[in-house]
C-alpha positions in Angstrom: 0.0 0.0 0.0 1.2 3.5 -0.8 -0.3 5.1 2.3 -2.4 7.4 0.2 -6.1 7.7 0.8 -8.9 8.5 -1.7 -10.0 11.5 0.4 -8.2 14.8 -0.5 -7.0 16.8 2.5 -8.8 20.1 3.0 -6.2 22.9 3.3 -6.2 24.5 6.8 -5.1 28.0 7.9 -4.8 29.7 11.3 -6.9 32.6 12.3 -4.6 35.4 13.2 -7.1 36.6 15.8 -8.0 33.6 17.9 -5.1 31.4 16.6 -7.5 28.5 15.9 -6.6 26.2 13.0 -9.6 25.5 10.7 -10.5 24.8 7.1 -9.4 27.6 4.7 -12.9 27.9 3.3 -14.2 28.9 6.8 -11.9 32.0 7.0 -11.6 35.3 5.3 -8.4 36.2 3.5 -6.8 39.7 3.7 -3.9 41.1 1.8 -1.9 44.4 1.9 -2.3 46.9 -0.9 -0.6 50.3 -0.5 -0.2 49.9 3.3 -3.9 49.1 3.7 -5.4 45.8 4.6 -8.1 44.8 2.1 -10.4 41.8 1.9 -9.6 39.2 -0.8 -13.1 37.7 -1.4 -11.9 35.4 -4.2 -8.6 34.5 -2.7 -6.7 35.4 -5.9 -5.0 38.7 -5.0 -1.2 38.5 -5.1 1.0 38.7 -2.0 1.0 37.3 1.4 -2.4 36.6 3.0 -3.7 36.6 6.5 -6.8 34.9 7.6 -9.5 35.5 10.3 -12.9 34.2 11.1 -15.7 36.3 9.7 -16.4 37.7 13.2 -15.6 41.0 14.8 -14.2 39.3 17.8 -11.4 37.7 15.9 -10.7 40.8 13.9 -10.5 42.9 17.1 -8.1 40.4 18.6 -5.9 40.5 15.5 -5.8 44.3 15.6 -5.1 44.4 19.3 -2.3 41.8 19.1 -0.8 43.6 16.0 -1.1 40.3 14.1 -1.6 41.8 10.7 1.8 43.6 10.4 3.5 40.5 11.7 1.6 38.2 9.3 2.3 40.5 6.3 5.9 41.1 7.5 5.7 44.9 7.3 6.9 47.6 9.7 4.4 49.8 11.5 0.6 49.8 11.8 -1.7 49.1 8.9 -5.0 50.7 8.2 -7.7 48.1 9.1 -10.8 50.3 8.8 -11.8 48.6 5.5 -11.5 45.2 7.2 -13.8 46.2 9.9 -16.4 47.5 7.5 -16.2 44.3 5.4 -16.5 42.0 8.4 -19.5 44.0 9.8 -21.2 43.6 6.4 -20.5 39.9 6.1 -21.6 39.3 9.7 -24.9 41.0 9.1 -25.5 39.3 5.8 -25.0 35.9 7.4 -27.9 36.5 9.9 
């Protein structure tokens, strides 16, 4: 036997807010464009990505812990206002 299974592994990522490891499809991806964090709805924007749950709690934890600059490997704070608006919209749309 080769040790391979017929089931494909689901890619996992870690939420930079709560640090929980979950399926990539359950998280939102963010990238940096011109020193501003922006949501990557389709997951196709170039560059490093950071992932959070689609919840304000995780986003606030990530901002408070300064996880975005660390994840993106950039110096100084990043503007995360666009992220907050996007997460608020998606949280209300899911209700």
